[in-house]
PyMOL Python script that loads the backbone (N, CA, C, O; Angstrom):
from pymol import cmd

cmd.read_pdbstr("""\
ATOM      1  N   MET A   1      82.003 123.568 112.780  1.00  0.00           N
ATOM      2  CA  MET A   1      82.611 123.298 111.407  1.00  0.00           C
ATOM      3  C   MET A   1      80.898 123.865 110.328  1.00  0.00           C
ATOM      4  O   MET A   1      79.689 123.657 110.427  1.00  0.00           O
ATOM      5  N   ASN A   2      81.900 124.700 109.309  1.00  0.00           N
ATOM      6  CA  ASN A   2      80.879 125.320 108.026  1.00  0.00           C
ATOM      7  C   ASN A   2      80.526 124.177 107.466  1.00  0.00           C
ATOM      8  O   ASN A   2      81.250 123.182 107.505  1.00  0.00           O
ATOM      9  N   LYS A   3      78.815 124.230 106.610  1.00  0.00           N
ATOM     10  CA  LYS A   3      78.607 123.342 105.260  1.00  0.00           C
ATOM     11  C   LYS A   3      79.850 123.514 104.665  1.00  0.00           C
ATOM     12  O   LYS A   3      80.251 122.371 104.447  1.00  0.00           O
ATOM     13  N   LYS A   4      80.838 124.460 104.211  1.00  0.00           N
ATOM     14  CA  LYS A   4      81.414 124.345 102.902  1.00  0.00           C
ATOM     15  C   LYS A   4      82.597 123.329 103.283  1.00  0.00           C
ATOM     16  O   LYS A   4      82.890 122.366 102.574  1.00  0.00           O
ATOM     17  N   LYS A   5      83.216 123.642 104.435  1.00  0.00           N
ATOM     18  CA  LYS A   5      84.279 122.743 104.990  1.00  0.00           C
ATOM     19  C   LYS A   5      83.926 121.093 105.042  1.00  0.00           C
ATOM     20  O   LYS A   5      84.441 120.083 104.563  1.00  0.00           O
ATOM     21  N   LYS A   6      82.767 121.387 105.889  1.00  0.00           N
ATOM     22  CA  LYS A   6      82.325 119.760 106.134  1.00  0.00           C
ATOM     23  C   LYS A   6      82.198 119.060 104.681  1.00  0.00           C
ATOM     24  O   LYS A   6      82.828 118.021 104.483  1.00  0.00           O
ATOM     25  N   LEU A   7      81.343 119.648 103.603  1.00  0.00           N
ATOM     26  CA  LEU A   7      81.285 118.967 102.394  1.00  0.00           C
ATOM     27  C   LEU A   7      82.691 118.541 101.707  1.00  0.00           C
ATOM     28  O   LEU A   7      82.919 117.513 101.068  1.00  0.00           O
ATOM     29  N   SER A   8      83.487 119.509 101.983  1.00  0.00           N
ATOM     30  CA  SER A   8      84.814 119.726 101.250  1.00  0.00           C
ATOM     31  C   SER A   8      85.340 117.816 101.928  1.00  0.00           C
ATOM     32  O   SER A   8      85.728 116.792 101.365  1.00  0.00           O
ATOM     33  N   GLN A   9      85.110 118.132 103.076  1.00  0.00           N
ATOM     34  CA  GLN A   9      86.068 116.825 103.869  1.00  0.00           C
ATOM     35  C   GLN A   9      85.445 115.814 103.064  1.00  0.00           C
ATOM     36  O   GLN A   9      86.163 115.138 102.327  1.00  0.00           O
ATOM     37  N   ILE A  10      84.162 115.612 103.104  1.00  0.00           N
ATOM     38  CA  ILE A  10      83.211 114.231 102.730  1.00  0.00           C
ATOM     39  C   ILE A  10      83.897 113.741 101.019  1.00  0.00           C
ATOM     40  O   ILE A  10      84.198 112.656 100.520  1.00  0.00           O
ATOM     41  N   HIS A  11      83.927 115.295 100.488  1.00  0.00           N
ATOM     42  CA  HIS A  11      84.452 115.083  99.373  1.00  0.00           C
ATOM     43  C   HIS A  11      85.661 114.232  99.217  1.00  0.00           C
ATOM     44  O   HIS A  11      85.603 113.214  98.527  1.00  0.00           O
ATOM     45  N   GLN A  12      86.912 114.646  99.909  1.00  0.00           N
ATOM     46  CA  GLN A  12      88.123 114.191  99.842  1.00  0.00           C
ATOM     47  C   GLN A  12      87.995 112.730 100.268  1.00  0.00           C
ATOM     48  O   GLN A  12      88.527 111.844  99.599  1.00  0.00           O
ATOM     49  N   LYS A  13      87.373 112.497 101.250  1.00  0.00           N
ATOM     50  CA  LYS A  13      87.053 111.034 102.075  1.00  0.00           C
ATOM     51  C   LYS A  13      86.821 110.401 101.002  1.00  0.00           C
ATOM     52  O   LYS A  13      87.750 109.631 100.755  1.00  0.00           O
ATOM     53  N   ARG A  14      86.051 110.374 100.293  1.00  0.00           N
ATOM     54  CA  ARG A  14      85.591 109.802  99.050  1.00  0.00           C
ATOM     55  C   ARG A  14      86.414 109.554  98.207  1.00  0.00           C
ATOM     56  O   ARG A  14      86.680 108.378  97.958  1.00  0.00           O
ATOM     57  N   ILE A  15      86.888 110.342  97.702  1.00  0.00           N
ATOM     58  CA  ILE A  15      87.988 110.391  96.472  1.00  0.00           C
ATOM     59  C   ILE A  15      89.235 109.316  97.131  1.00  0.00           C
ATOM     60  O   ILE A  15      89.704 108.343  96.540  1.00  0.00           O
ATOM     61  N   LYS A  16      89.565 109.741  98.353  1.00  0.00           N
ATOM     62  CA  LYS A  16      90.986 108.864  98.879  1.00  0.00           C
ATOM     63  C   LYS A  16      90.487 107.632  98.852  1.00  0.00           C
ATOM     64  O   LYS A  16      91.133 106.772  98.253  1.00  0.00           O
ATOM     65  N   ALA A  17      89.372 107.321  99.423  1.00  0.00           N
ATOM     66  CA  ALA A  17      88.761 105.824  99.138  1.00  0.00           C
ATOM     67  C   ALA A  17      88.292 104.956  98.072  1.00  0.00           C
ATOM     68  O   ALA A  17      88.097 103.742  98.145  1.00  0.00           O
ATOM     69  N   ALA A  18      88.111 105.832  96.929  1.00  0.00           N
ATOM     70  CA  ALA A  18      87.934 105.140  95.706  1.00  0.00           C
ATOM     71  C   ALA A  18      89.314 105.129  95.152  1.00  0.00           C
ATOM     72  O   ALA A  18      89.435 104.203  94.350  1.00  0.00           O
ATOM     73  N   LYS A  19      90.511 105.907  95.312  1.00  0.00           N
ATOM     74  CA  LYS A  19      91.738 105.638  94.914  1.00  0.00           C
ATOM     75  C   LYS A  19      92.434 104.918  96.082  1.00  0.00           C
ATOM     76  O   LYS A  19      93.648 105.116  96.041  1.00  0.00           O
ATOM     77  N   ALA A  20      92.178 104.409  96.759  1.00  0.00           N
ATOM     78  CA  ALA A  20      92.614 102.981  97.842  1.00  0.00           C
ATOM     79  C   ALA A  20      92.322 102.023  97.231  1.00  0.00           C
ATOM     80  O   ALA A  20      93.179 101.191  96.933  1.00  0.00           O
ATOM     81  N   LYS A  21      90.855 101.871  96.836  1.00  0.00           N
ATOM     82  CA  LYS A  21      89.984 100.841  96.273  1.00  0.00           C
ATOM     83  C   LYS A  21      90.728 100.293  95.040  1.00  0.00           C
ATOM     84  O   LYS A  21      91.074  99.113  94.980  1.00  0.00           O
ATOM     85  N   GLY A  22      90.912 100.987  94.277  1.00  0.00           N
ATOM     86  CA  GLY A  22      91.604 101.160  92.870  1.00  0.00           C
ATOM     87  C   GLY A  22      92.921 100.541  92.507  1.00  0.00           C
ATOM     88  O   GLY A  22      93.255  99.818  91.569  1.00  0.00           O
ATOM     89  N   SER A  23      93.711 101.150  93.752  1.00  0.00           N
ATOM     90  CA  SER A  23      94.968 100.822  93.533  1.00  0.00           C
ATOM     91  C   SER A  23      95.833  99.473  93.494  1.00  0.00           C
ATOM     92  O   SER A  23      96.882  99.325  92.866  1.00  0.00           O
ATOM     93  N   GLY A  24      94.983  98.219  94.536  1.00  0.00           N
ATOM     94  CA  GLY A  24      95.555  97.164  94.356  1.00  0.00           C
ATOM     95  C   GLY A  24      95.914  96.885  95.832  1.00  0.00           C
ATOM     96  O   GLY A  24      95.703  97.660  96.765  1.00  0.00           O
ATOM     97  N   LYS A  25      96.640  95.336  95.930  1.00  0.00           N
ATOM     98  CA  LYS A  25      97.063  95.055  97.329  1.00  0.00           C
ATOM     99  C   LYS A  25      98.556  95.575  96.933  1.00  0.00           C
ATOM    100  O   LYS A  25      98.919  95.486  95.760  1.00  0.00           O
ATOM    101  N   LYS A  26      99.419  96.120  97.935  1.00  0.00           N
ATOM    102  CA  LYS A  26     100.753  96.146  97.878  1.00  0.00           C
ATOM    103  C   LYS A  26     101.256  95.009  99.043  1.00  0.00           C
ATOM    104  O   LYS A  26     102.417  94.600  99.002  1.00  0.00           O
ATOM    105  N   LYS A  27     100.444  94.595  99.933  1.00  0.00           N
ATOM    106  CA  LYS A  27     101.069  93.477 100.464  1.00  0.00           C
ATOM    107  C   LYS A  27     101.072  92.467 100.213  1.00  0.00           C
ATOM    108  O   LYS A  27      99.947  92.233  99.773  1.00  0.00           O
ATOM    109  N   SER A  28     101.847  91.307 100.186  1.00  0.00           N
ATOM    110  CA  SER A  28     101.914  89.616  99.623  1.00  0.00           C
ATOM    111  C   SER A  28     101.141  89.297 100.547  1.00  0.00           C
ATOM    112  O   SER A  28     100.926  90.017 101.522  1.00  0.00           O
ATOM    113  N   ASP A  29     100.577  88.062 100.333  1.00  0.00           N
ATOM    114  CA  ASP A  29      99.972  86.995 101.414  1.00  0.00           C
ATOM    115  C   ASP A  29     100.750  86.454 102.240  1.00  0.00           C
ATOM    116  O   ASP A  29     101.799  85.938 101.854  1.00  0.00           O
ATOM    117  N   TYR A  30     100.340  86.471 103.696  1.00  0.00           N
ATOM    118  CA  TYR A  30     100.955  85.970 104.720  1.00  0.00           C
ATOM    119  C   TYR A  30     101.334  84.126 104.217  1.00  0.00           C
ATOM    120  O   TYR A  30     100.471  83.336 103.834  1.00  0.00           O
ATOM    121  N   VAL A  31     102.753  83.828 104.357  1.00  0.00           N
ATOM    122  CA  VAL A  31     103.626  82.832 104.211  1.00  0.00           C
ATOM    123  C   VAL A  31     103.933  82.235 105.858  1.00  0.00           C
ATOM    124  O   VAL A  31     104.758  82.751 106.612  1.00  0.00           O
ATOM    125  N   SER A  32     103.365  81.447 106.087  1.00  0.00           N
ATOM    126  CA  SER A  32     104.245  80.637 107.519  1.00  0.00           C
ATOM    127  C   SER A  32     105.167  80.424 107.492  1.00  0.00           C
ATOM    128  O   SER A  32     105.750  80.482 106.409  1.00  0.00           O
ATOM    129  N   LYS A  33     105.840  80.056 108.641  1.00  0.00           N
ATOM    130  CA  LYS A  33     107.314  79.970 108.944  1.00  0.00           C
ATOM    131  C   LYS A  33     107.501  78.403 108.009  1.00  0.00           C
ATOM    132  O   LYS A  33     108.362  78.105 107.181  1.00  0.00           O
ATOM    133  N   ALA A  34     106.368  77.627 108.511  1.00  0.00           N
ATOM    134  CA  ALA A  34     106.998  76.397 108.055  1.00  0.00           C
ATOM    135  C   ALA A  34     106.623  76.279 106.402  1.00  0.00           C
ATOM    136  O   ALA A  34     107.150  75.461 105.648  1.00  0.00           O
ATOM    137  N   ASP A  35     105.727  77.147 106.054  1.00  0.00           N
ATOM    138  CA  ASP A  35     106.017  76.821 104.355  1.00  0.00           C
ATOM    139  C   ASP A  35     107.119  77.395 103.923  1.00  0.00           C
ATOM    140  O   ASP A  35     107.645  76.963 102.897  1.00  0.00           O
ATOM    141  N   ARG A  36     107.757  78.631 104.726  1.00  0.00           N
ATOM    142  CA  ARG A  36     108.813  79.155 104.428  1.00  0.00           C
ATOM    143  C   ARG A  36     110.025  78.351 104.422  1.00  0.00           C
ATOM    144  O   ARG A  36     110.833  78.524 103.510  1.00  0.00           O
ATOM    145  N   ALA A  37     110.204  77.654 105.163  1.00  0.00           N
ATOM    146  CA  ALA A  37     111.110  76.563 105.286  1.00  0.00           C
ATOM    147  C   ALA A  37     111.120  75.383 104.359  1.00  0.00           C
ATOM    148  O   ALA A  37     112.174  74.752 104.273  1.00  0.00           O
ATOM    149  N   LYS A  38     109.973  74.967 103.584  1.00  0.00           N
ATOM    150  CA  LYS A  38     109.686  74.153 102.919  1.00  0.00           C
ATOM    151  C   LYS A  38     110.321  74.821 101.596  1.00  0.00           C
ATOM    152  O   LYS A  38     110.955  74.016 100.914  1.00  0.00           O
ATOM    153  N   LEU A  39     110.290  75.671 101.278  1.00  0.00           N
ATOM    154  CA  LEU A  39     110.224  76.566 100.045  1.00  0.00           C
ATOM    155  C   LEU A  39     111.774  76.602  99.941  1.00  0.00           C
ATOM    156  O   LEU A  39     112.281  76.300  98.861  1.00  0.00           O
ATOM    157  N   GLU A  40     112.522  76.934 100.940  1.00  0.00           N
ATOM    158  CA  GLU A  40     113.791  77.167 100.906  1.00  0.00           C
ATOM    159  C   GLU A  40     114.103  75.903 100.740  1.00  0.00           C
ATOM    160  O   GLU A  40     115.105  75.789 100.035  1.00  0.00           O
ATOM    161  N   GLU A  41     113.618  74.810 101.133  1.00  0.00           N
ATOM    162  CA  GLU A  41     114.517  73.595 101.236  1.00  0.00           C
ATOM    163  C   GLU A  41     113.946  73.150  99.506  1.00  0.00           C
ATOM    164  O   GLU A  41     114.770  72.931  98.618  1.00  0.00           O
ATOM    165  N   ALA A  42     113.211  73.115  99.389  1.00  0.00           N
ATOM    166  CA  ALA A  42     112.623  73.263  97.394  1.00  0.00           C
ATOM    167  C   ALA A  42     113.905  73.690  96.949  1.00  0.00           C
ATOM    168  O   ALA A  42     114.499  72.857  96.264  1.00  0.00           O
ATOM    169  N   GLN A  43     114.652  75.075  97.216  1.00  0.00           N
ATOM    170  CA  GLN A  43     115.409  75.825  96.480  1.00  0.00           C
ATOM    171  C   GLN A  43     116.651  75.228  96.380  1.00  0.00           C
ATOM    172  O   GLN A  43     117.228  74.896  95.345  1.00  0.00           O
ATOM    173  N   GLU A  44     117.066  75.100  97.653  1.00  0.00           N
ATOM    174  CA  GLU A  44     118.660  74.365  98.031  1.00  0.00           C
ATOM    175  C   GLU A  44     119.003  73.601  97.031  1.00  0.00           C
ATOM    176  O   GLU A  44     119.964  73.848  96.302  1.00  0.00           O
ATOM    177  N   PRO A  45     118.207  72.556  96.905  1.00  0.00           N
ATOM    178  CA  PRO A  45     118.955  71.769  95.464  1.00  0.00           C
ATOM    179  C   PRO A  45     119.362  72.135  94.177  1.00  0.00           C
ATOM    180  O   PRO A  45     120.345  71.843  93.496  1.00  0.00           O
ATOM    181  N   GLU A  46     118.137  73.019  93.958  1.00  0.00           N
ATOM    182  CA  GLU A  46     118.110  73.471  92.573  1.00  0.00           C
ATOM    183  C   GLU A  46     119.396  74.201  92.396  1.00  0.00           C
ATOM    184  O   GLU A  46     120.053  74.070  91.363  1.00  0.00           O
ATOM    185  N   SER A  47     119.851  75.130  93.587  1.00  0.00           N
ATOM    186  CA  SER A  47     121.011  76.122  93.870  1.00  0.00           C
ATOM    187  C   SER A  47     122.544  75.334  93.711  1.00  0.00           C
ATOM    188  O   SER A  47     123.609  75.843  93.364  1.00  0.00           O
ATOM    189  N   GLU A  48     122.242  73.843  94.111  1.00  0.00           N
ATOM    190  CA  GLU A  48     123.537  72.873  93.866  1.00  0.00           C
ATOM    191  C   GLU A  48     123.519  72.416  92.898  1.00  0.00           C
ATOM    192  O   GLU A  48     124.522  71.917  92.389  1.00  0.00           O
ATOM    193  N   LEU A  49     122.423  72.445  92.373  1.00  0.00           N
ATOM    194  CA  LEU A  49     123.024  72.046  90.780  1.00  0.00           C
ATOM    195  C   LEU A  49     123.501  72.704  89.913  1.00  0.00           C
ATOM    196  O   LEU A  49     124.337  72.353  89.080  1.00  0.00           O
ATOM    197  N   GLU A  50     122.896  73.923  90.076  1.00  0.00           N
ATOM    198  CA  GLU A  50     123.971  75.105  89.407  1.00  0.00           C
ATOM    199  C   GLU A  50     125.325  75.214  89.588  1.00  0.00           C
ATOM    200  O   GLU A  50     126.218  75.363  88.754  1.00  0.00           O
ATOM    201  N   ASP A  51     125.371  75.115  90.884  1.00  0.00           N
ATOM    202  CA  ASP A  51     126.772  75.460  91.226  1.00  0.00           C
ATOM    203  C   ASP A  51     127.549  74.058  90.959  1.00  0.00           C
ATOM    204  O   ASP A  51     128.775  74.151  90.902  1.00  0.00           O
ATOM    205  N   SER A  52     127.212  73.299  90.859  1.00  0.00           N
ATOM    206  CA  SER A  52     127.744  71.574  90.309  1.00  0.00           C
ATOM    207  C   SER A  52     127.984  71.973  89.090  1.00  0.00           C
ATOM    208  O   SER A  52     129.181  72.074  88.821  1.00  0.00           O
ATOM    209  N   ALA A  53     126.859  72.367  87.838  1.00  0.00           N
ATOM    210  CA  ALA A  53     126.701  72.464  86.542  1.00  0.00           C
ATOM    211  C   ALA A  53     127.572  73.379  86.299  1.00  0.00           C
ATOM    212  O   ALA A  53     128.185  73.005  85.299  1.00  0.00           O
ATOM    213  N   SER A  54     128.134  74.780  86.802  1.00  0.00           N
ATOM    214  CA  SER A  54     128.990  75.396  86.502  1.00  0.00           C
ATOM    215  C   SER A  54     130.333  75.155  86.752  1.00  0.00           C
ATOM    216  O   SER A  54     131.041  75.715  85.915  1.00  0.00           O
ATOM    217  N   ASN A  55     130.891  74.591  87.510  1.00  0.00           N
ATOM    218  CA  ASN A  55     132.071  73.725  88.334  1.00  0.00           C
ATOM    219  C   ASN A  55     132.494  72.920  87.248  1.00  0.00           C
ATOM    220  O   ASN A  55     133.680  72.897  86.916  1.00  0.00           O
ATOM    221  N   ASP A  56     131.553  72.205  86.619  1.00  0.00           N
ATOM    222  CA  ASP A  56     131.790  71.428  85.494  1.00  0.00           C
ATOM    223  C   ASP A  56     132.689  71.727  84.134  1.00  0.00           C
ATOM    224  O   ASP A  56     133.467  71.092  83.421  1.00  0.00           O
ATOM    225  N   ASN A  57     131.999  73.373  84.203  1.00  0.00           N
ATOM    226  CA  ASN A  57     132.664  73.821  82.752  1.00  0.00           C
ATOM    227  C   ASN A  57     133.989  74.248  83.207  1.00  0.00           C
ATOM    228  O   ASN A  57     134.815  74.667  82.396  1.00  0.00           O
TER     229      ASN A  57
END
""", "prot")
cmd.dss("prot")
cmd.show_as("cartoon", "prot")
cmd.util.cbc("prot")
cmd.orient("prot")
């Protein structure tokens, strides 16, 4: 590999790493299955209340 190509590759690699570092997270944090079940249970009563309130009108 010649010197110019090698330097170019190193430069591109550093630019790519800098962009990745500044872009932020794309994935959300892991939520366990038990925690998801708890969240769903907490949301279900709220939706039932909204349904009953809309039926009263």
